[in-house]
PDB file of N, CA, C and O in Angstrom:
ATOM      1  N   MET A   1       0.823  -1.191   0.000  1.00  0.00           N
ATOM      2  CA  MET A   1       0.000   0.000   0.000  1.00  0.00           C
ATOM      3  C   MET A   1       0.871   1.260   0.000  1.00  0.00           C
ATOM      4  O   MET A   1       0.643   2.163  -0.805  1.00  0.00           O
ATOM      5  N   ALA A   2       1.849   1.332   0.878  1.00  0.00           N
ATOM      6  CA  ALA A   2       2.718   2.499   0.950  1.00  0.00           C
ATOM      7  C   ALA A   2       3.547   2.617  -0.325  1.00  0.00           C
ATOM      8  O   ALA A   2       3.813   3.717  -0.808  1.00  0.00           O
ATOM      9  N   PHE A   3       3.953   1.461  -0.863  1.00  0.00           N
ATOM     10  CA  PHE A   3       4.739   1.469  -2.094  1.00  0.00           C
ATOM     11  C   PHE A   3       3.924   2.036  -3.252  1.00  0.00           C
ATOM     12  O   PHE A   3       4.461   2.769  -4.083  1.00  0.00           O
ATOM     13  N   GLU A   4       2.646   1.710  -3.316  1.00  0.00           N
ATOM     14  CA  GLU A   4       1.778   2.217  -4.384  1.00  0.00           C
ATOM     15  C   GLU A   4       1.616   3.736  -4.269  1.00  0.00           C
ATOM     16  O   GLU A   4       1.591   4.441  -5.278  1.00  0.00           O
ATOM     17  N   ARG A   5       1.507   4.227  -3.050  1.00  0.00           N
ATOM     18  CA  ARG A   5       1.379   5.671  -2.853  1.00  0.00           C
ATOM     19  C   ARG A   5       2.659   6.386  -3.264  1.00  0.00           C
ATOM     20  O   ARG A   5       2.623   7.449  -3.883  1.00  0.00           O
ATOM     21  N   LEU A   6       3.806   5.776  -2.904  1.00  0.00           N
ATOM     22  CA  LEU A   6       5.079   6.357  -3.283  1.00  0.00           C
ATOM     23  C   LEU A   6       5.254   6.347  -4.800  1.00  0.00           C
ATOM     24  O   LEU A   6       5.746   7.311  -5.385  1.00  0.00           O
ATOM     25  N   GLU A   7       4.848   5.249  -5.424  1.00  0.00           N
ATOM     26  CA  GLU A   7       4.940   5.155  -6.871  1.00  0.00           C
ATOM     27  C   GLU A   7       4.053   6.206  -7.541  1.00  0.00           C
ATOM     28  O   GLU A   7       4.462   6.824  -8.524  1.00  0.00           O
ATOM     29  N   GLY A   8       2.863   6.409  -7.024  1.00  0.00           N
ATOM     30  CA  GLY A   8       1.966   7.426  -7.571  1.00  0.00           C
ATOM     31  C   GLY A   8       2.530   8.827  -7.409  1.00  0.00           C
ATOM     32  O   GLY A   8       2.419   9.656  -8.312  1.00  0.00           O
ATOM     33  N   ALA A   9       3.140   9.092  -6.249  1.00  0.00           N
ATOM     34  CA  ALA A   9       3.728  10.413  -6.009  1.00  0.00           C
ATOM     35  C   ALA A   9       4.890  10.654  -6.967  1.00  0.00           C
ATOM     36  O   ALA A   9       5.031  11.749  -7.512  1.00  0.00           O
ATOM     37  N   LEU A  10       5.724   9.633  -7.175  1.00  0.00           N
ATOM     38  CA  LEU A  10       6.844   9.778  -8.103  1.00  0.00           C
ATOM     39  C   LEU A  10       6.369   9.967  -9.531  1.00  0.00           C
ATOM     40  O   LEU A  10       6.977  10.715 -10.295  1.00  0.00           O
ATOM     41  N   THR A  11       5.301   9.303  -9.892  1.00  0.00           N
ATOM     42  CA  THR A  11       4.746   9.453 -11.242  1.00  0.00           C
ATOM     43  C   THR A  11       4.247  10.881 -11.448  1.00  0.00           C
ATOM     44  O   THR A  11       4.504  11.490 -12.486  1.00  0.00           O
ATOM     45  N   ARG A  12       3.531  11.412 -10.454  1.00  0.00           N
ATOM     46  CA  ARG A  12       3.040  12.792 -10.569  1.00  0.00           C
ATOM     47  C   ARG A  12       4.195  13.788 -10.615  1.00  0.00           C
ATOM     48  O   ARG A  12       4.137  14.776 -11.348  1.00  0.00           O
ATOM     49  N   LEU A  13       5.238  13.533  -9.839  1.00  0.00           N
ATOM     50  CA  LEU A  13       6.398  14.409  -9.833  1.00  0.00           C
ATOM     51  C   LEU A  13       7.104  14.377 -11.188  1.00  0.00           C
ATOM     52  O   LEU A  13       7.535  15.417 -11.687  1.00  0.00           O
ATOM     53  N   ALA A  14       7.222  13.211 -11.774  1.00  0.00           N
ATOM     54  CA  ALA A  14       7.860  13.085 -13.082  1.00  0.00           C
ATOM     55  C   ALA A  14       7.046  13.806 -14.147  1.00  0.00           C
ATOM     56  O   ALA A  14       7.617  14.439 -15.035  1.00  0.00           O
ATOM     57  N   GLN A  15       5.733  13.721 -14.073  1.00  0.00           N
ATOM     58  CA  GLN A  15       4.891  14.423 -15.042  1.00  0.00           C
ATOM     59  C   GLN A  15       5.030  15.928 -14.880  1.00  0.00           C
ATOM     60  O   GLN A  15       5.039  16.656 -15.873  1.00  0.00           O
ATOM     61  N   ARG A  16       5.137  16.400 -13.661  1.00  0.00           N
ATOM     62  CA  ARG A  16       5.286  17.831 -13.410  1.00  0.00           C
ATOM     63  C   ARG A  16       6.598  18.333 -13.992  1.00  0.00           C
ATOM     64  O   ARG A  16       6.637  19.408 -14.592  1.00  0.00           O
ATOM     65  N   ASP A  17       7.668  17.572 -13.825  1.00  0.00           N
ATOM     66  CA  ASP A  17       8.963  17.983 -14.376  1.00  0.00           C
ATOM     67  C   ASP A  17       8.908  18.069 -15.887  1.00  0.00           C
ATOM     68  O   ASP A  17       9.499  18.976 -16.475  1.00  0.00           O
ATOM     69  N   GLY A  18       8.207  17.138 -16.533  1.00  0.00           N
ATOM     70  CA  GLY A  18       8.068  17.178 -17.982  1.00  0.00           C
ATOM     71  C   GLY A  18       7.327  18.423 -18.438  1.00  0.00           C
ATOM     72  O   GLY A  18       7.678  19.016 -19.458  1.00  0.00           O
ATOM     73  N   GLU A  19       6.321  18.816 -17.703  1.00  0.00           N
ATOM     74  CA  GLU A  19       5.560  20.017 -18.049  1.00  0.00           C
ATOM     75  C   GLU A  19       6.387  21.269 -17.811  1.00  0.00           C
ATOM     76  O   GLU A  19       6.276  22.240 -18.560  1.00  0.00           O
ATOM     77  N   SER A  20       7.218  21.254 -16.770  1.00  0.00           N
ATOM     78  CA  SER A  20       8.073  22.408 -16.509  1.00  0.00           C
ATOM     79  C   SER A  20       9.064  22.596 -17.651  1.00  0.00           C
ATOM     80  O   SER A  20       9.331  23.723 -18.070  1.00  0.00           O
ATOM     81  N   GLY A  21       9.604  21.497 -18.149  1.00  0.00           N
ATOM     82  CA  GLY A  21      10.517  21.575 -19.276  1.00  0.00           C
ATOM     83  C   GLY A  21       9.831  22.098 -20.520  1.00  0.00           C
ATOM     84  O   GLY A  21      10.409  22.871 -21.285  1.00  0.00           O
ATOM     85  N   GLN A  22       8.594  21.672 -20.718  1.00  0.00           N
ATOM     86  CA  GLN A  22       7.843  22.136 -21.878  1.00  0.00           C
ATOM     87  C   GLN A  22       7.585  23.638 -21.773  1.00  0.00           C
ATOM     88  O   GLN A  22       7.707  24.364 -22.761  1.00  0.00           O
ATOM     89  N   THR A  23       7.232  24.096 -20.592  1.00  0.00           N
ATOM     90  CA  THR A  23       6.990  25.520 -20.390  1.00  0.00           C
ATOM     91  C   THR A  23       8.264  26.321 -20.631  1.00  0.00           C
ATOM     92  O   THR A  23       8.224  27.394 -21.233  1.00  0.00           O
ATOM     93  N   LEU A  24       9.389  25.800 -20.163  1.00  0.00           N
ATOM     94  CA  LEU A  24      10.657  26.481 -20.357  1.00  0.00           C
ATOM     95  C   LEU A  24      10.988  26.598 -21.842  1.00  0.00           C
ATOM     96  O   LEU A  24      11.471  27.638 -22.291  1.00  0.00           O
ATOM     97  N   VAL A  25      10.735  25.548 -22.599  1.00  0.00           N
ATOM     98  CA  VAL A  25      10.980  25.580 -24.042  1.00  0.00           C
ATOM     99  C   VAL A  25      10.066  26.592 -24.707  1.00  0.00           C
ATOM    100  O   VAL A  25      10.496  27.327 -25.596  1.00  0.00           O
ATOM    101  N   GLU A  26       8.812  26.639 -24.288  1.00  0.00           N
ATOM    102  CA  GLU A  26       7.872  27.601 -24.878  1.00  0.00           C
ATOM    103  C   GLU A  26       8.315  29.034 -24.604  1.00  0.00           C
ATOM    104  O   GLU A  26       8.273  29.881 -25.497  1.00  0.00           O
ATOM    105  N   TYR A  27       8.741  29.306 -23.373  1.00  0.00           N
ATOM    106  CA  TYR A  27       9.234  30.645 -23.055  1.00  0.00           C
ATOM    107  C   TYR A  27      10.481  30.970 -23.874  1.00  0.00           C
ATOM    108  O   TYR A  27      10.643  32.099 -24.338  1.00  0.00           O
ATOM    109  N   GLY A  28      11.348  30.002 -24.049  1.00  0.00           N
ATOM    110  CA  GLY A  28      12.546  30.208 -24.851  1.00  0.00           C
ATOM    111  C   GLY A  28      12.209  30.549 -26.293  1.00  0.00           C
ATOM    112  O   GLY A  28      12.831  31.428 -26.890  1.00  0.00           O
ATOM    113  N   LEU A  29      11.222  29.853 -26.856  1.00  0.00           N
ATOM    114  CA  LEU A  29      10.805  30.137 -28.228  1.00  0.00           C
ATOM    115  C   LEU A  29      10.204  31.535 -28.353  1.00  0.00           C
ATOM    116  O   LEU A  29      10.458  32.241 -29.330  1.00  0.00           O
ATOM    117  N   ILE A  30       9.417  31.925 -27.373  1.00  0.00           N
ATOM    118  CA  ILE A  30       8.809  33.260 -27.394  1.00  0.00           C
ATOM    119  C   ILE A  30       9.885  34.336 -27.306  1.00  0.00           C
ATOM    120  O   ILE A  30       9.841  35.318 -28.047  1.00  0.00           O
ATOM    121  N   ILE A  31      10.854  34.158 -26.404  1.00  0.00           N
ATOM    122  CA  ILE A  31      11.932  35.137 -26.259  1.00  0.00           C
ATOM    123  C   ILE A  31      12.758  35.201 -27.540  1.00  0.00           C
ATOM    124  O   ILE A  31      13.154  36.282 -27.975  1.00  0.00           O
ATOM    125  N   GLY A  32      13.014  34.048 -28.140  1.00  0.00           N
ATOM    126  CA  GLY A  32      13.757  34.027 -29.405  1.00  0.00           C
ATOM    127  C   GLY A  32      13.027  34.764 -30.507  1.00  0.00           C
ATOM    128  O   GLY A  32      13.643  35.503 -31.275  1.00  0.00           O
ATOM    129  N   LEU A  33      11.710  34.568 -30.595  1.00  0.00           N
ATOM    130  CA  LEU A  33      10.913  35.262 -31.600  1.00  0.00           C
ATOM    131  C   LEU A  33      10.924  36.770 -31.386  1.00  0.00           C
ATOM    132  O   LEU A  33      11.020  37.538 -32.343  1.00  0.00           O
ATOM    133  N   ILE A  34      10.826  37.188 -30.135  1.00  0.00           N
ATOM    134  CA  ILE A  34      10.873  38.623 -29.821  1.00  0.00           C
ATOM    135  C   ILE A  34      12.236  39.195 -30.203  1.00  0.00           C
ATOM    136  O   ILE A  34      12.313  40.290 -30.760  1.00  0.00           O
ATOM    137  N   ALA A  35      13.318  38.460 -29.907  1.00  0.00           N
ATOM    138  CA  ALA A  35      14.663  38.942 -30.238  1.00  0.00           C
ATOM    139  C   ALA A  35      14.845  39.077 -31.742  1.00  0.00           C
ATOM    140  O   ALA A  35      15.385  40.079 -32.210  1.00  0.00           O
ATOM    141  N   VAL A  36      14.403  38.086 -32.504  1.00  0.00           N
ATOM    142  CA  VAL A  36      14.546  38.143 -33.962  1.00  0.00           C
ATOM    143  C   VAL A  36      13.739  39.312 -34.526  1.00  0.00           C
ATOM    144  O   VAL A  36      14.211  40.024 -35.412  1.00  0.00           O
ATOM    145  N   THR A  37      12.544  39.504 -34.023  1.00  0.00           N
ATOM    146  CA  THR A  37      11.697  40.608 -34.475  1.00  0.00           C
ATOM    147  C   THR A  37      12.333  41.957 -34.141  1.00  0.00           C
ATOM    148  O   THR A  37      12.317  42.871 -34.965  1.00  0.00           O
ATOM    149  N   ALA A  38      12.891  42.082 -32.942  1.00  0.00           N
ATOM    150  CA  ALA A  38      13.527  43.340 -32.551  1.00  0.00           C
ATOM    151  C   ALA A  38      14.741  43.629 -33.424  1.00  0.00           C
ATOM    152  O   ALA A  38      14.935  44.766 -33.855  1.00  0.00           O
ATOM    153  N   ILE A  39      15.556  42.620 -33.688  1.00  0.00           N
ATOM    154  CA  ILE A  39      16.739  42.816 -34.532  1.00  0.00           C
ATOM    155  C   ILE A  39      16.324  43.208 -35.945  1.00  0.00           C
ATOM    156  O   ILE A  39      16.929  44.097 -36.545  1.00  0.00           O
ATOM    157  N   PHE A  40      15.314  42.563 -36.472  1.00  0.00           N
ATOM    158  CA  PHE A  40      14.822  42.892 -37.805  1.00  0.00           C
ATOM    159  C   PHE A  40      14.282  44.325 -37.848  1.00  0.00           C
ATOM    160  O   PHE A  40      14.562  45.066 -38.791  1.00  0.00           O
ATOM    161  N   GLY A  41      13.514  44.712 -36.837  1.00  0.00           N
ATOM    162  CA  GLY A  41      12.958  46.069 -36.785  1.00  0.00           C
ATOM    163  C   GLY A  41      14.030  47.128 -36.658  1.00  0.00           C
ATOM    164  O   GLY A  41      13.952  48.175 -37.300  1.00  0.00           O
ATOM    165  N   ILE A  42      15.030  46.865 -35.837  1.00  0.00           N
ATOM    166  CA  ILE A  42      16.135  47.822 -35.685  1.00  0.00           C
ATOM    167  C   ILE A  42      16.889  47.956 -36.998  1.00  0.00           C
ATOM    168  O   ILE A  42      17.303  49.053 -37.372  1.00  0.00           O
ATOM    169  N   GLY A  43      17.067  46.840 -37.695  1.00  0.00           N
ATOM    170  CA  GLY A  43      17.739  46.890 -38.993  1.00  0.00           C
ATOM    171  C   GLY A  43      16.978  47.731 -40.001  1.00  0.00           C
ATOM    172  O   GLY A  43      17.577  48.457 -40.795  1.00  0.00           O
ATOM    173  N   LEU A  44      15.651  47.632 -39.967  1.00  0.00           N
ATOM    174  CA  LEU A  44      14.844  48.440 -40.891  1.00  0.00           C
ATOM    175  C   LEU A  44      14.912  49.924 -40.556  1.00  0.00           C
ATOM    176  O   LEU A  44      14.889  50.762 -41.458  1.00  0.00           O
ATOM    177  N   MET A  45      14.993  50.257 -39.287  1.00  0.00           N
ATOM    178  CA  MET A  45      14.988  51.655 -38.870  1.00  0.00           C
ATOM    179  C   MET A  45      16.370  52.291 -38.901  1.00  0.00           C
ATOM    180  O   MET A  45      16.482  53.511 -38.786  1.00  0.00           O
ATOM    181  N   ALA A  46      17.417  51.501 -39.050  1.00  0.00           N
ATOM    182  CA  ALA A  46      18.786  52.025 -38.941  1.00  0.00           C
ATOM    183  C   ALA A  46      19.059  53.128 -39.961  1.00  0.00           C
ATOM    184  O   ALA A  46      19.638  54.155 -39.604  1.00  0.00           O
ATOM    185  N   GLY A  47      18.662  52.948 -41.206  1.00  0.00           N
ATOM    186  CA  GLY A  47      18.912  53.961 -42.231  1.00  0.00           C
ATOM    187  C   GLY A  47      18.203  55.259 -41.936  1.00  0.00           C
ATOM    188  O   GLY A  47      18.780  56.333 -42.106  1.00  0.00           O
ATOM    189  N   GLY A  48      16.966  55.182 -41.500  1.00  0.00           N
ATOM    190  CA  GLY A  48      16.201  56.387 -41.185  1.00  0.00           C
ATOM    191  C   GLY A  48      16.783  57.146 -40.010  1.00  0.00           C
ATOM    192  O   GLY A  48      16.840  58.376 -40.024  1.00  0.00           O
ATOM    193  N   VAL A  49      17.213  56.418 -38.999  1.00  0.00           N
ATOM    194  CA  VAL A  49      17.801  57.066 -37.827  1.00  0.00           C
ATOM    195  C   VAL A  49      19.135  57.704 -38.184  1.00  0.00           C
ATOM    196  O   VAL A  49      19.454  58.796 -37.714  1.00  0.00           O
ATOM    197  N   ASP A  50      19.911  57.020 -39.015  1.00  0.00           N
ATOM    198  CA  ASP A  50      21.203  57.567 -39.442  1.00  0.00           C
ATOM    199  C   ASP A  50      21.012  58.877 -40.197  1.00  0.00           C
ATOM    200  O   ASP A  50      21.728  59.847 -39.951  1.00  0.00           O
ATOM    201  N   SER A  51      20.054  58.907 -41.111  1.00  0.00           N
ATOM    202  CA  SER A  51      19.819  60.145 -41.863  1.00  0.00           C
ATOM    203  C   SER A  51      19.255  61.239 -40.966  1.00  0.00           C
ATOM    204  O   SER A  51      19.545  62.415 -41.185  1.00  0.00           O
ATOM    205  N   LEU A  52      18.462  60.888 -39.970  1.00  0.00           N
ATOM    206  CA  LEU A  52      17.934  61.877 -39.033  1.00  0.00           C
ATOM    207  C   LEU A  52      19.064  62.534 -38.252  1.00  0.00           C
ATOM    208  O   LEU A  52      19.094  63.757 -38.113  1.00  0.00           O
ATOM    209  N   TRP A  53      20.010  61.714 -37.734  1.00  0.00           N
ATOM    210  CA  TRP A  53      21.136  62.285 -36.998  1.00  0.00           C
ATOM    211  C   TRP A  53      22.021  63.116 -37.914  1.00  0.00           C
ATOM    212  O   TRP A  53      22.577  64.123 -37.476  1.00  0.00           O
ATOM    213  N   GLY A  54      22.164  62.724 -39.164  1.00  0.00           N
ATOM    214  CA  GLY A  54      22.929  63.531 -40.120  1.00  0.00           C
ATOM    215  C   GLY A  54      22.284  64.883 -40.338  1.00  0.00           C
ATOM    216  O   GLY A  54      22.970  65.904 -40.382  1.00  0.00           O
ATOM    217  N   TRP A  55      20.964  64.895 -40.475  1.00  0.00           N
ATOM    218  CA  TRP A  55      20.227  66.154 -40.663  1.00  0.00           C
ATOM    219  C   TRP A  55      20.372  67.045 -39.425  1.00  0.00           C
ATOM    220  O   TRP A  55      20.588  68.251 -39.547  1.00  0.00           O
ATOM    221  N   ILE A  56      20.252  66.451 -38.242  1.00  0.00           N
ATOM    222  CA  ILE A  56      20.399  67.229 -37.005  1.00  0.00           C
ATOM    223  C   ILE A  56      21.796  67.818 -36.921  1.00  0.00           C
ATOM    224  O   ILE A  56      21.951  68.979 -36.543  1.00  0.00           O
ATOM    225  N   GLY A  57      22.826  67.035 -37.269  1.00  0.00           N
ATOM    226  CA  GLY A  57      24.201  67.543 -37.258  1.00  0.00           C
ATOM    227  C   GLY A  57      24.386  68.695 -38.215  1.00  0.00           C
ATOM    228  O   GLY A  57      25.050  69.677 -37.883  1.00  0.00           O
ATOM    229  N   ASP A  58      23.803  68.591 -39.410  1.00  0.00           N
ATOM    230  CA  ASP A  58      23.901  69.681 -40.392  1.00  0.00           C
ATOM    231  C   ASP A  58      23.225  70.942 -39.871  1.00  0.00           C
ATOM    232  O   ASP A  58      23.762  72.038 -40.030  1.00  0.00           O
ATOM    233  N   GLU A  59      22.062  70.807 -39.255  1.00  0.00           N
ATOM    234  CA  GLU A  59      21.334  71.966 -38.731  1.00  0.00           C
ATOM    235  C   GLU A  59      22.105  72.632 -37.600  1.00  0.00           C
ATOM    236  O   GLU A  59      22.155  73.860 -37.518  1.00  0.00           O
ATOM    237  N   VAL A  60      22.705  71.826 -36.727  1.00  0.00           N
ATOM    238  CA  VAL A  60      23.481  72.389 -35.618  1.00  0.00           C
ATOM    239  C   VAL A  60      24.711  73.119 -36.168  1.00  0.00           C
ATOM    240  O   VAL A  60      25.048  74.209 -35.706  1.00  0.00           O
ATOM    241  N   THR A  61      25.373  72.519 -37.144  1.00  0.00           N
ATOM    242  CA  THR A  61      26.543  73.155 -37.758  1.00  0.00           C
ATOM    243  C   THR A  61      26.158  74.479 -38.401  1.00  0.00           C
ATOM    244  O   THR A  61      26.876  75.468 -38.256  1.00  0.00           O
ATOM    245  N   THR A  62      25.037  74.511 -39.107  1.00  0.00           N
ATOM    246  CA  THR A  62      24.566  75.736 -39.743  1.00  0.00           C
ATOM    247  C   THR A  62      24.239  76.795 -38.701  1.00  0.00           C
ATOM    248  O   THR A  62      24.569  77.965 -38.891  1.00  0.00           O
ATOM    249  N   ALA A  63      23.599  76.407 -37.609  1.00  0.00           N
ATOM    250  CA  ALA A  63      23.243  77.350 -36.546  1.00  0.00           C
ATOM    251  C   ALA A  63      24.489  77.915 -35.872  1.00  0.00           C
ATOM    252  O   ALA A  63      24.562  79.115 -35.607  1.00  0.00           O
ATOM    253  N   VAL A  64      25.464  77.062 -35.594  1.00  0.00           N
ATOM    254  CA  VAL A  64      26.688  77.523 -34.947  1.00  0.00           C
ATOM    255  C   VAL A  64      27.468  78.440 -35.887  1.00  0.00           C
ATOM    256  O   VAL A  64      28.002  79.459 -35.449  1.00  0.00           O
ATOM    257  N   ASP A  65      27.539  78.099 -37.151  1.00  0.00           N
ATOM    258  CA  ASP A  65      28.228  78.946 -38.124  1.00  0.00           C
ATOM    259  C   ASP A  65      27.537  80.308 -38.230  1.00  0.00           C
ATOM    260  O   ASP A  65      28.206  81.329 -38.385  1.00  0.00           O
ATOM    261  N   GLY A  66      26.206  80.331 -38.147  1.00  0.00           N
ATOM    262  CA  GLY A  66      25.468  81.588 -38.207  1.00  0.00           C
ATOM    263  C   GLY A  66      25.733  82.462 -37.010  1.00  0.00           C
ATOM    264  O   GLY A  66      25.796  83.684 -37.142  1.00  0.00           O
ATOM    265  N   VAL A  67      25.890  81.871 -35.851  1.00  0.00           N
ATOM    266  CA  VAL A  67      26.148  82.641 -34.637  1.00  0.00           C
ATOM    267  C   VAL A  67      27.586  83.160 -34.627  1.00  0.00           C
ATOM    268  O   VAL A  67      27.828  84.294 -34.214  1.00  0.00           O
ATOM    269  N   LEU A  68      28.524  82.358 -35.070  1.00  0.00           N
ATOM    270  CA  LEU A  68      29.932  82.744 -35.037  1.00  0.00           C
ATOM    271  C   LEU A  68      30.316  83.699 -36.164  1.00  0.00           C
ATOM    272  O   LEU A  68      31.367  84.335 -36.091  1.00  0.00           O
ATOM    273  N   SER A  69      29.497  83.815 -37.195  1.00  0.00           N
ATOM    274  CA  SER A  69      29.842  84.680 -38.326  1.00  0.00           C
ATOM    275  C   SER A  69      29.491  86.114 -38.079  1.00  0.00           C
ATOM    276  O   SER A  69      29.721  86.963 -38.940  1.00  0.00           O
TER     277      SER A  69
END
């Protein structure tokens, strides 16, 4: 009787560990998908941000030249 209870407890514990591993894999896949999406989005925005900073630099240079002249 006690052996059957112990066997049942071990079976439930083993099933719980399997589910924990599955959850961990699912979280890993979600984090990976978010990372790939973020890298792709940053890559798409890189050119626009670069040109924006170039424009800001040109405007600041023009303003400083106007003040110093």
